[in-house]
N, C-alpha and C positions, 0 to 999 in steps of 0.2 A: 538443579532441574526441579528444587523446590521451589526455587521464586519466580522460576514460569508458571509453575502452577499456582502461586498463588499472586500470577497477575503483578509482578516485581521487576519488569526487565533491567531496569537500571542494575539495580542488585545480579542477575544474574549474570550480565555482561561483564562488571566486575570480575567476579567469580569465574568464567569461564575463559577471559582472558588470561587472568592470572593461571589458571591450570595452564592453559594452551603456552604461556610462557615458560612452564617447567619443561617445555619438550613433549607434552601430553598430545600430540598433533593427529588427531582421526577424523573419521568424516563425523561420525556423531556429535563429537565436540564442536565442530564447525555449523552441524547443522542447528545444534540447539543454541548456537553463536546468533548464528540468520534469524532464529525464529525471535531471541531475544531484540537483536537489532529493530525486525517487524517491528514486535507490537511498542516498541520505544518510540515508531515511526521515525527511525534512522533509516531509511528505504538504500540506500547506497551501499552502506557498510553493509546492510542485510544481503543484500547479491554479491556482495565482496566474497563474504565469509561464507554464503551457498554456492558461487562457483569452487571455492576449494572445496568444500565437501565432494562437488561433481568430480573432482580430479580425482577421488578417490573410485567411488561407485557413480554410474551415470543417475543422475535424479530423475526420478517419476512422481506420478499421482501428484499427492499433494506437496511436496518437495518442490516438482518442478514447478506446478501451478505459483507455490510462495514463493521461487526463485523469478518467474515471468513477472509477477506484480512488483515485486520489489524494485527491478531494473526497471521497470515501464515507470513505477512511480518514482523513482530516483530521475529519472530522466526528463519527465513532467517538470518537478522540479528544479530542474535547471533550465527549463524555459522550452524545452525541444517535444511539447505536447504532440504536434502531430508525427513527427517522427516517432516518439514513444507510441504510439497509436499503430501506426503502419508496423514497428518493429516486432512487437507482442505476437502476435500470431507463429513467428518464426520462434521467436523466444518460448513461446508454452506448447508448442508442437505438439503432441495428442491430447494434451490437457488444456487446450484452445476453449476458453471463456465465452461467452457472448461480449460481444466489445460492451453494451450497454451496462452489464452484470459490473464488468473491470472499472468503468467510468462511476459508476454507482459505486463502488467503493471507492475509491479515489476520490472522491466527491466527498465521502462521507470521514474518511480519516482524514484528510485534510484540514475539513472542518473542525474535527476531533482535536486537532496537534495544532492547532491555532496558525496553519498555513493558507490564512486567508485567502490571498493574491492567486495560489494556485487551485484553490478551491472553488474559486470564482471562475478562475478561465477554463477549470472542468466543467461547472453547473453552466456556464454559457455555451459552452459545446455539446452539453446536453439537450440544454434548451433551445439550439439548434435544430436538433431534430426531432423535438416534439415543444414546437412554439406554444402549445396549448396545454401543457400541460401544468396545473396550477400547485401541482407539490413543488417541481423543480422551480417556479418561479419563486415562490414562497420562500424557499430553502435558500434560493440565492440571493433576494434581497436581506435575508438572514445573514448571510457569512460579509454582504457589504454594507452590515450596519443600518440598515434600512429597518427601522421600527413600525409594525400596525398592530393598531389597537385587539384584535382579535384573527386569529387564521381564517381567511377566506372557507366561506360556505364549501367552494367544492374539494378545497383541503382536507376537511374531516369526512368528505363525503365516501 
């Protein structure tokens, strides 16, 4: 738990997996492991750990949102962006967030974790919905390696 609080997810993963290997299997350990995997950008493993936690008690609130995002992001990384988007509302249920928010988060996380191809795919999808968005266009260029001398004026407005 301390590693999660200090934003050291890989260390948290190591210790949580070790604790679980001793047979200390419970919902809280799997929730923490799911959070640690998510923080490390390991979305498929995050969703799997959260699914195990769901076997103890149904996920709700922030944990259900975390699971839905993790499963959606893992599917996107596997190349099934449109399928992931279509399945998201069913996964999130009553915790469904606006799709643009989910896509914005996916773009940001994929970019931050160096998953540039997936980030570009999501960025292009976001740009299709708002083709005149100067911020998304600028960010998409950045993920694609295109440089600009300075940010466009519309970006800083």
